[in-house]
C-alpha positions as CSV (number, residue, x, y, z in Angstrom):
1,X,28.2,17.2,9.6
2,X,27.2,14.2,11.6
3,X,27.6,10.9,9.8
4,X,24.5,8.9,9.0
5,X,24.0,5.9,11.2
6,X,23.7,2.4,9.6
7,X,22.6,-0.6,11.8
8,X,23.8,-4.0,10.5
9,X,21.8,-6.9,11.9
10,X,23.5,-10.0,10.8
11,X,25.0,-13.0,12.6
12,X,27.5,-14.1,10.0
13,X,30.7,-12.3,11.0
14,X,32.3,-12.6,7.5
15,X,29.3,-10.9,5.9
16,X,29.3,-8.3,8.7
17,X,32.9,-7.4,8.0
18,X,32.2,-6.9,4.3
19,X,29.1,-4.8,4.9
20,X,30.9,-2.7,7.5
21,X,33.7,-2.0,5.1
22,X,31.3,-0.8,2.3
23,X,29.4,1.5,4.7
24,X,32.5,2.9,6.3
25,X,34.0,3.8,3.0
26,X,30.7,5.4,1.9
27,X,30.8,7.7,5.0
28,X,28.4,6.0,7.4
29,X,28.8,5.4,11.1
30,X,28.0,1.7,11.5
31,X,27.0,-0.5,14.4
32,X,26.7,-4.3,14.4
33,X,24.1,-6.5,16.2
34,X,24.3,-10.2,15.9
35,X,21.1,-11.1,17.8
36,X,17.5,-10.3,16.8
37,X,16.2,-9.3,20.2
38,X,19.2,-7.0,20.9
39,X,18.7,-5.4,17.5
40,X,15.0,-4.6,18.3
41,X,16.1,-3.0,21.6
42,X,18.7,-1.0,19.8
43,X,16.2,0.2,17.2
44,X,13.8,1.4,19.9
45,X,16.5,3.4,21.7
46,X,18.3,4.9,18.7
47,X,16.7,5.5,15.2
48,X,19.1,4.6,12.4
49,X,19.2,6.1,9.0
50,X,19.3,2.6,7.3
51,X,19.1,-1.0,8.5
52,X,20.7,-4.0,6.8
53,X,18.7,-6.9,8.1
54,X,19.3,-10.6,7.8
55,X,16.1,-12.7,8.2
56,X,17.7,-15.7,9.9
57,X,18.7,-14.5,13.4
58,X,18.9,-15.9,16.9
59,X,16.3,-14.8,19.6
60,X,14.1,-12.9,17.1
61,X,13.8,-13.3,13.3
62,X,14.5,-10.6,10.9
63,X,10.9,-11.0,9.7
64,X,9.5,-10.1,13.1
65,X,11.9,-7.1,13.4
66,X,10.7,-5.8,10.0
67,X,7.0,-6.2,11.0
68,X,7.6,-4.4,14.3
69,X,9.5,-1.6,12.6
70,X,6.7,-1.0,10.0
71,X,4.1,-1.0,12.9
72,X,6.1,1.6,14.9
73,X,5.4,5.3,14.3
74,X,9.1,6.3,14.9
75,X,10.6,3.4,12.8
76,X,8.1,2.9,10.0
77,X,10.0,5.3,7.6
78,X,13.5,3.9,8.3
79,X,14.8,2.3,5.0
80,X,15.3,-1.4,5.5
81,X,17.4,-3.6,3.2
82,X,16.7,-7.3,3.8
83,X,19.6,-9.7,3.2
84,X,18.7,-13.3,2.5
85,X,20.0,-16.4,0.8
86,X,16.5,-17.5,-0.1
87,X,15.1,-16.0,-3.3
88,X,11.5,-17.2,-2.6
89,X,11.3,-14.7,0.3
90,X,11.0,-11.9,-2.3
91,X,7.5,-13.0,-3.1
92,X,6.4,-14.3,0.3
93,X,7.3,-11.6,2.8
94,X,4.2,-10.4,4.7
95,X,5.8,-6.9,5.0
96,X,7.7,-5.5,2.1
97,X,11.2,-4.1,2.8
98,X,12.6,-1.2,0.8
99,X,15.0,-3.6,-1.0
100,X,15.8,-7.3,-0.9
101,X,19.3,-8.4,-1.7
102,X,20.2,-12.0,-2.2
103,X,23.4,-13.6,-0.8
104,X,26.1,-13.6,-2.0
105,X,25.5,-9.8,-2.1
106,X,26.8,-7.8,-5.1
107,X,29.1,-5.5,-3.2
108,X,29.2,-3.0,-6.1
109,X,25.4,-2.8,-6.0
110,X,25.4,-2.3,-2.3
111,X,28.1,0.4,-2.6
112,X,26.2,2.3,-5.3
113,X,23.0,2.1,-3.2
114,X,24.5,3.5,0.0
115,X,26.3,6.2,-2.0
116,X,23.0,7.4,-3.5
117,X,21.3,7.3,-0.1
118,X,24.1,9.4,1.3
119,X,23.0,12.3,-0.9
120,X,19.6,12.1,0.9
121,X,21.1,11.9,4.4
122,X,19.6,15.3,5.4
123,X,16.2,14.3,4.3
124,X,16.3,11.1,6.3
125,X,16.8,13.2,9.4
126,X,14.0,15.6,8.7
127,X,10.3,15.0,9.5
128,X,9.0,12.8,6.7
129,X,5.6,14.5,6.4
130,X,4.6,17.9,5.2
131,X,3.1,19.9,8.0
132,X,0.2,21.2,6.0
133,X,-0.9,18.3,3.7
134,X,0.4,15.5,5.9
135,X,1.8,13.8,2.8
136,X,5.4,12.8,2.5
137,X,7.9,15.7,1.8
138,X,9.7,15.7,-1.5
139,X,12.9,15.0,0.3
140,X,11.6,11.8,1.8
141,X,9.9,10.9,-1.5
142,X,13.4,11.0,-3.1
143,X,14.5,8.3,-0.6
144,X,11.6,6.1,-1.7
145,X,12.5,6.8,-5.3
146,X,16.1,5.7,-4.7
147,X,14.9,2.3,-3.6
148,X,12.4,2.0,-6.4
149,X,15.1,2.7,-8.9
150,X,17.4,0.2,-7.2
151,X,14.8,-2.5,-7.4
152,X,14.3,-2.2,-11.1
153,X,18.1,-2.0,-11.7
154,X,18.2,-5.5,-10.0
155,X,15.7,-7.0,-12.4
156,X,16.5,-5.0,-15.5
157,X,13.0,-5.5,-16.9
158,X,10.6,-4.0,-14.3
159,X,9.4,-0.4,-14.5
160,X,7.7,2.0,-12.0
161,X,5.7,5.1,-12.5
162,X,5.5,8.5,-10.8
163,X,2.1,10.1,-11.0
164,X,2.1,13.9,-10.7
165,X,-1.0,16.1,-10.2
166,X,-0.2,19.8,-10.8
167,X,-2.3,22.7,-9.5
168,X,-2.4,25.2,-12.3
169,X,-1.8,28.1,-12.0
170,X,-0.2,27.7,-8.6
171,X,1.8,30.9,-8.5
172,X,-1.3,33.0,-9.1
173,X,-3.2,31.0,-6.5
174,X,-0.6,31.9,-3.9
175,X,-1.1,35.6,-4.8
176,X,-4.9,35.4,-4.6
177,X,-5.3,33.6,-1.3
178,X,-4.2,34.3,2.2
179,X,-1.9,31.8,3.8
180,X,-4.7,30.4,5.9
181,X,-7.0,30.1,2.8
182,X,-4.3,28.4,0.8
183,X,-3.4,25.9,3.5
184,X,-7.1,25.1,3.9
185,X,-7.4,24.4,0.2
186,X,-4.2,22.3,0.1
187,X,-5.3,20.2,3.1
188,X,-8.7,19.5,1.4
189,X,-7.0,18.6,-1.9
190,X,-4.5,16.3,-0.1
191,X,-7.3,14.5,1.6
192,X,-9.1,14.0,-1.7
193,X,-5.8,12.9,-3.3
194,X,-5.3,10.3,-0.5
195,X,-8.8,9.0,-0.7
196,X,-8.5,8.3,-4.4
197,X,-5.4,6.2,-3.9
198,X,-4.4,3.2,-1.7
199,X,-3.5,4.0,1.9
200,X,-0.2,2.1,1.4
201,X,0.9,4.2,-1.5
202,X,3.8,6.6,-1.3
203,X,2.2,10.0,-1.7
204,X,4.0,13.3,-1.4
205,X,3.6,17.1,-1.7
206,X,6.1,19.0,-3.8
207,X,5.9,22.6,-2.5
208,X,5.9,24.1,-5.9
209,X,2.3,23.0,-6.4
210,X,2.4,19.3,-7.2
211,X,1.1,16.1,-5.7
212,X,3.1,12.9,-6.3
213,X,2.4,9.2,-6.0
214,X,4.8,6.3,-6.6
215,X,3.3,3.5,-8.7
216,X,5.3,0.3,-8.4
217,X,5.7,-2.4,-11.0
218,X,4.2,-0.9,-14.1
219,X,3.8,-3.7,-16.7
220,X,1.7,-1.6,-19.2
221,X,0.7,2.1,-19.3
222,X,-3.0,1.2,-18.9
223,X,-3.0,0.8,-15.1
224,X,-1.3,4.1,-14.2
225,X,-3.4,5.9,-16.8
226,X,-6.6,4.6,-15.1
227,X,-5.3,5.7,-11.7
228,X,-4.4,9.1,-13.1
229,X,-7.9,9.4,-14.6
230,X,-9.5,8.7,-11.2
231,X,-7.3,11.3,-9.5
232,X,-8.0,13.9,-12.2
233,X,-11.7,13.4,-11.9
234,X,-11.6,13.5,-8.1
235,X,-9.4,16.6,-7.8
236,X,-11.4,18.4,-10.5
237,X,-14.6,17.6,-8.7
238,X,-13.2,19.0,-5.4
239,X,-12.1,22.2,-7.1
240,X,-15.5,22.7,-8.7
241,X,-17.2,22.3,-5.3
242,X,-14.8,24.2,-3.1
243,X,-13.0,26.8,-5.3
244,X,-15.2,27.5,-8.4
245,X,-14.1,31.1,-8.7
246,X,-10.4,30.4,-8.7
247,X,-10.3,29.1,-12.3
248,X,-7.9,26.3,-11.4
249,X,-7.2,23.1,-13.2
250,X,-5.2,19.9,-12.3
251,X,-2.8,18.7,-14.9
252,X,-2.3,14.9,-14.5
253,X,0.6,12.9,-15.9
254,X,2.6,9.7,-15.3
255,X,6.3,9.3,-15.9
256,X,7.3,5.7,-16.6
257,X,10.7,5.0,-15.2
258,X,13.1,2.2,-16.2
259,X,16.6,1.2,-15.2
260,X,18.2,3.6,-17.7
261,X,17.7,6.4,-15.2
262,X,21.0,7.2,-13.5
263,X,19.5,8.6,-10.3
264,X,16.4,10.2,-8.9
265,X,17.6,13.7,-9.8
266,X,17.1,12.8,-13.5
267,X,13.6,11.5,-12.7
268,X,12.7,14.8,-11.0
269,X,14.1,16.7,-14.0
270,X,11.9,14.8,-16.3
271,X,8.8,15.3,-14.1
272,X,9.5,19.0,-14.1
273,X,9.8,19.1,-17.9
274,X,6.6,17.0,-18.2
275,X,4.8,19.5,-16.0
276,X,5.9,22.3,-18.2
277,X,4.6,20.5,-21.3
278,X,1.2,20.1,-19.6
279,X,1.1,23.7,-18.3
280,X,1.8,25.1,-21.8
281,X,-0.7,22.8,-23.5
282,X,-4.5,22.7,-23.5
283,X,-6.4,21.1,-20.7
284,X,-6.6,17.4,-21.6
285,X,-6.8,13.8,-20.3
286,X,-3.9,12.5,-18.2
287,X,-0.7,12.1,-20.2
288,X,1.9,9.4,-20.2
289,X,5.6,10.0,-20.6
290,X,8.9,8.1,-20.7
291,X,12.5,9.0,-21.5
292,X,12.0,8.5,-25.3
293,X,8.9,10.6,-25.5
294,X,10.6,13.4,-23.5
295,X,13.7,13.2,-25.6
296,X,11.7,13.7,-28.7
297,X,9.8,16.7,-27.1
298,X,13.1,18.3,-26.2
299,X,14.5,17.8,-29.7
300,X,11.4,19.2,-31.4
């Protein structure tokens, strides 16, 4: 299989050598660019799978490169790890990178990150959006989850949430409707889902009947529960208006994730279990879960 391509944009040759070693060992094909303008030209001609980007560069700053990437249709989904010696940048960047690492970089942290991303290499090469709903695919959502998990591992105290909205019963729905009817319903629900959330949110369609949304920086469960309540009301209203005879319900839940999660596969396993709990229970308000709650449910 073709190696994933990592572009290192950094003008400190000692740091470059270190990064290149980590990425080569992890199984990446690496290229190095020392100049900001040359880096932008390279990005426009060859889309990488990941970019390690210094902010202080000759010719064009890393900040401008990041802004141009996020504004470009072909580059906006490329994961960007910003490398800087200045901690205040983490709160002042006008465009948020996928991850910010401070110099001197923890090489073990970088190595663990690129190893986890290597598992999603195929998904980074696939189209990031689902053809029917135009939301992110589950594969691409896993890439975003990888970075969200890495960010909270850096801090050790922050948490994020994954909101899931389940179409229930989805298997029977696929049997009742033609492919054209089903696609029409899913497109409508996806539009309603997007309209209830912020345009900048990371929203995805899981092809087993579930909408997902990444909620960053969860301090208390109150905020994600309010978001889930709005989504539940909005999707429920849509189904009442457009599919009243199908007897569908939307099960809403939020999984609160902390740094104890080893990887995104564990997160998806807990979302799957949470969905089963909601499917087997009575229709209710949005539910909140974390690892402790789900552990107790499994032991019961």
